[in-house]
N, C-alpha and C positions, 0 to 999 in steps of 0.2 A: 757366386753362390753365397758366400758369407754376407755379402751386402744385402741380399734378399732376406736372409734369416734375420738380420738386424732390423730391417724395415718391418718385417712381419711381427717380430717381437715388440717393436715400438707400437705398432698398430694394435696388437693384442693388449698391451699394457694400457694404452689409451682407452680402449673399449672397456676394460675392467675398471678403470678409474671412473668412467662415466656411469657404468652400472652401479658401482658402489655409491656414487653421489646420488643417483636416481632413487636408491633405496631409502633415502632420507625423506623423500616426498611421498605423501600418501593423500590422495585426493578422493573425496566422496561426493556423491550427488544424492539429493533427497527431494521429495515433493512435499513442501510445507502444506499446501492446500489439502493434499490427500491425508496427511497426518491430522490436520485440524478437523477434517470431516469425520474422522474416527473418534474424536474426543467426545466423551459423554456430555459435556457442557453444550455442545453444538445443537442438540435437540431443543434444549430450553431457549437458546439464543434464537434459533429458527422460529420458535413459537412467539417469543417476545417481539421479534422484528416484524413478524406477520401481523401481530396485534397492532403494532405501531403504524404499519403501513395501512391497515384497514381504517384506523382512526384518522389518519391523514386523508385517505380517499373519501371517507364519509364527510369530513369537513369541506373538502373541495366540492363534492357533489352537492352539499347543502348550499354553499355559496353560489355555485353555478346555477342551481335551480332557482334560487332567489333572483339572480341576475336575469334569467330567462323570463321569470314572471314579470319583472319590471319592464323588460323589452316588450312583452306581449301587451301589457297594460298601456305602454306608450303607443304601440302600433294601433291599438283600438281607439285611443283618444287623440291621436295625432291630427285627424281631420278637423276636429273641433277646437284645437289649440291655436292660440295666436302665434305669430312667427317668433316672437321673443320667448314665449313659453316653450315652444318646440325646440328652439336653439338651446335654451337652458337645460331642458330635459335630455337632449342629445349629448350635451357636454357632461351632464351627470352620469349618463349611461356609459359614455366613453371612459370616464374616470373609473367607474365601477368595473368595466372590462379590464382596464389596466391593473386595477387592484387585484382582480381575480388571477390574472396572469402572473403577477408578482407573488401572490400567495402560493400558486402552483410551483413556481421556481423555489421559493423559500421552503416549501414542503419537501422538495427533492433534496435540497441541501441539508435540511433537518434529518431526513431519512439517512443520508450518507453519514452524517455526523453520529447519529444514534447507532448505526451499524458498526462504525469504527469503535465507538465506546464499548459496545457489547463484545466485539471480537478482540479488543486489545489485551485483556487478561489471558485469553487462550493463546494468542500469538506469542505473548511474552513467555508463557509456560512452555510452548513448543520450542521457541528459540533457545531458552535456557537449557532444555533437554538436549537439543542439538549440540550446543556448546559443551555440555558436560560429556556427552557420548564421544564427541570428537576429541576432547582432551584425554579422556580415559583410554581411547583406542589409538592414540598417537596419530590422528589425522592432522595433516598440515593445512589443508584447505577443504572446505565443504561448500559446494555450490547448490543453489536451488534450481531445480528443473522448472523451466517456465515454457509454456507452449508458445512456439513461434517467436520467442524472444531470446536474447542472449542470457545465459545463466547468470544468476546473481550470487555473489560471494556472501555466504552466511557466516563463515568462520575461517579464521586464520590464526596460526600460532602467534603468540604475543611477540616472539622474537623476529617475526617476519616484518621488518620495518621498511618496506619498499618506498613508502611515501618519504620517509626520512632520507633515504638514499637519493631520491630524485631532488628533494630540496637541497641537499648538500651539493649535488651536481650543478644546481642552478645558483649556488652561493647563498642560499636562504637557510634560516634556522627554524627548527620546529618550535612553535610557541609553547611556553611552559603550561602544563596542565594546571587548571585552577585548583588550589588547595582548599579542602573543606575542613573546617575546624572539627576537632574530635567532640563527639557528643558528651555532654555532661549529665550525670545522673544525680 
């Protein structure tokens, strides 16, 4: 009977120890996209990116219409052209078609870059707010909710140095952080 009491006491003590240790961890989840959508700046960003997209589409449509006009002109005149002239014009049209496709691809890249530039200040503002709230409320870790994907860690306490522990286990050292000179006024 004494043996059972000792074992139960040990198990209870172990559980209390785990519970006390678990209280040091405070995990939060947030939806960054949801927060960003509520930011007042997003309305202006939406209008700006829509204007930019319209401008890109107008340019693409203008270039495509010009290309179509040249194709129609060629098709109407092809019967009366010499073989050399026809080959030269087909080569020119092929090059124009390739240029149009490249312009469309470049426009897509330009759109993504512009969107990133417009969103970056809002993202920074939201991430800074998340970091501040997490620190003020003693969260140890904050994850971003992402639909259909693994959550992304947004915040961890500075003293959580898991990477350094792994490096030490592998016999590696953490590189020194670059030092920045103090600003002079």
